[in-house]
C-alpha positions, 0 to 999 in steps of 0.5 A, a space after each residue: 614339289 618343284 619351286 617356283 623357279 623351277 616350275 616357271 622355266 617348266 611353263 615356259 620351256 612347254 610354251 618354247 616347244 608349242 613355238 618351235 611346233 608353230 602352235 601359236 594360239 597354244 602357246 599363247 595360252 599357256 603364257 597367258 596362264 603364266 602371265 597371270 599367276 607371275 606376271 613380274 616374269 618378263 620374258 612370258 611377256 616378250 614371247 606373247 608380243 612375239 606371238 602376235 607380231 607372227 599374227 600381224 598384230 602390232 597393237 596386241 605386241 605393243 600391249 604385251 611389251 608395255 605390261 613387262 615394262 610396267 614392272 622394269 621401268 629401267 631395264 634396257 631390254 624392256 626399254 628396247 624390246 618397246 620401242 621395237 614395237 613402237 617402231 614396227 607400228 610406224 611411230 618412230 620419234 616415240 621408239 627413237 626417244 625410248 631407245 635413248 632412254 635404254 642407252 642411259 640405262 646402260 650405254 653398251 646395250 648391243 640390240 639397243 644400239 642396233 635399234 638406234 641405227 635402224 631407226 637412224 637410217 631409215 632401215 625401219 622393222 618392217 619385213 616378216 618378224 620385224 623386229 623379232 626375227 622368227 627363226 633367230 628367235 626360235 633358235 635361241 630360244 628352243 635349242 640346247 647347246 651342243 657338249 663342247 669338246 675341248 674345255 678350259 677353266 679360269 679360276 681368278 682369285 683375288 686375295 691380299 692380307 696375311 689373314 686372308 691369305 693364310 685362310 685361302 692357301 691352308 684352307 680354302 684350297 685344301 677343299 679344291 684338292 679334293 678327288 671330285 674337285 681339281 684332281 677330277 677336273 685337271 682329267 677333263 679339262 685344262 684348268 689354270 688358276 690366275 691370283 691376283 696377290 699384292 707385291 708384298 704378299 706374293 712371296 707370302 703366299 708362294 711359300 705354303 706348302 699349298 702352292 705346290 700341291 696346287 702347282 701340280 694339278 693346275 697352272 698357275 699364274 701369279 698377277 701383281 696387284 700394282 701391276 694392273 690397279 696402280 694409278 687407275 683411281 686415287 687412294 684404294 678401294 678394295 671394290 675397285 681393286 676388285 674390278 680392275 682384277 675382274 676386267 683383267 681376268 675377262 680379257 685373259 680369259 678371253 684369249 685363251 678361250 677360257 670359262 670362267 668359274 668365280 670363287 672367293 679366298 673364303 669359298 670352302 668347296 664341297 666335294 663333286 662342286 667342280 665336278 658339278 660345274 664341268 658336267 654343267 659345261 659340257 651341257 652347253 650351260 653359259 651361265 651357273 648361279 647358286 646361293 651360298 650360307 655364311 659360315 662362322 670361320 673359326 669354329 668351321 676351320 678348327 674342324 676343318 683343320 682336323 680333316 687334312 689327309 696324307 696328300 693334303 687335302 681336306 674332303 667333305 661331302 655336300 651333305 656333310 658340309 650342310 651339316 656342318 654349316 646348318 650347326 655353325 651358321 654366321 648372324 649374317 645368316 641368321 638375319 636373313 631367316 624369315 621368322 628371325 626377330 633381329 634381321 637385315 635391312 637388305 633382305 636381298 637373301 631370305 631364309 626358312 627353317 624345315 625339318 631335320 636341319 633342311 634350310 630354304 633359301 630364295 636368293 634375289 642377288 645370286 653368286 655367279 659359280 660359272 659364266 662366259 667371259 665373251 659375252 662379258 662388256 670388256 669394261 663391265 663396271 662392277 666386279 663378277 662377283 657382284 650384280 653383274 648379271 644384266 651387264 653380260 646376260 643380255 642375249 641369254 637363252 633360257 638353256 643357257 642359265 642354270 640355277 643350282 636348287 639343291 645342295 645335292 647337285 654341287 655345294 659350297 659355303 662361305 666361311 666369315 670370321 665370327 665379329 664380321 656382322 653387316 651394317 644393316 642388322 636390326 631389331 624387327 621382323 619380315 613381311 610381305 609389304 616391306 620386302 616386296 617394297 625392297 625389292 620393287 626398288 632395289 631388283 631387276 629382271 634377273 635379281 626376281 628371276 633368280 628370287 623366284 627359285 628356292 634353293 634346298 639345302 640339306 643332309 637328309 632326304 627331303 620330307 612331306 612337313 619339308 614340302 609343305 615348308 616350301 610350298 608356303 615360303 613359295 607363295 609369300 616369295 610369289 606374293 612379294 614378286 607380283 606385288 606392284 
């Protein structure tokens, strides 16, 4: 059974195909069914608005963008779309006010800046398509990107401190050396690791034998954090530090025309993870997102130590890693189970147990594994492994985005010390009204799109009982998303 996210995506693509064939009436019928069932899905409202513009029904288009705005009142995209409709309806003062409101939400929002310019200079939005450019819109919605012949990848990694350096260089990197990861990738593309560390930690990091092993397979660049972070802020903040490093990596990747693969020092890659990302990049995917489980660090690394082969690599298949992770799941992930009795009061991730150790995961905040740096604002003010999607996916096409829904496709886990716990754990149970209230105030349109996807972590074939639990959990998520 398809997850909620896949159902939405499939229906959206069906409507897009009908639009490409200029079959507006049938496309609107398909989209109407989508908005009736999943009214939080703003792209469907936007397409319904476009159809009405094509039919010269500006008032109808206004109603569609207003409905989308009902769900995302602080979204610069939705504010901008509704402002564009107001401009087409010859209501420039209201349009200008809404454009300015959108800029308050995001100062460098390109579509809003263009809209304000057209209002200010009296260009208006008349003509075929008006706010929407018909050919441009259909092209951006309906055409898959062509495979890229020359791919470059950069892996920016920020690491300092003895414990993190040891775990990264002695364990995490060895998983990168598995056959389906770096050895595969270096035969297909140029690969560069840009590692950010402190001046004091640099000699420690390069002294590990894995540094030389890594250098045989990829280009290495060591960047001293003090050279790019010092003097930017008073005091030291690990978040500000990560932000400065990510801003630097964006600049480097742009100059080198590289895609960014985002992993952290505590990310453990299953064999084939980098191969899977390469395949998606070849298909033209610009953004790849995934959910991950947290694994208790100490028992996991103790087990991994026994798997080091003669080449210094650790190879673990996706299914083997799922099985191991499930047996060593960290308390932070345990607190996200729907039936947990101690819960995380920030329910950005929810888990359900299924048959044969299968876990079903819904993530409002997903991790970006692959991103395209040319789309990222240089002065982005949130680290790339944080909730930055809305900042650099403003003009994305549906076909640009890929959400990994099955651990068979590619897999990784994150190791966390057993005594490290989030500060939001409390006795209690999850329920739909509470999570829906949290979602309304703490998610944007991208978060909700991600949250509709069911990520299946499994080491065995999915059976009928798992399909039933998937159906039940998807229904709960749908109700959470559809509550106002």
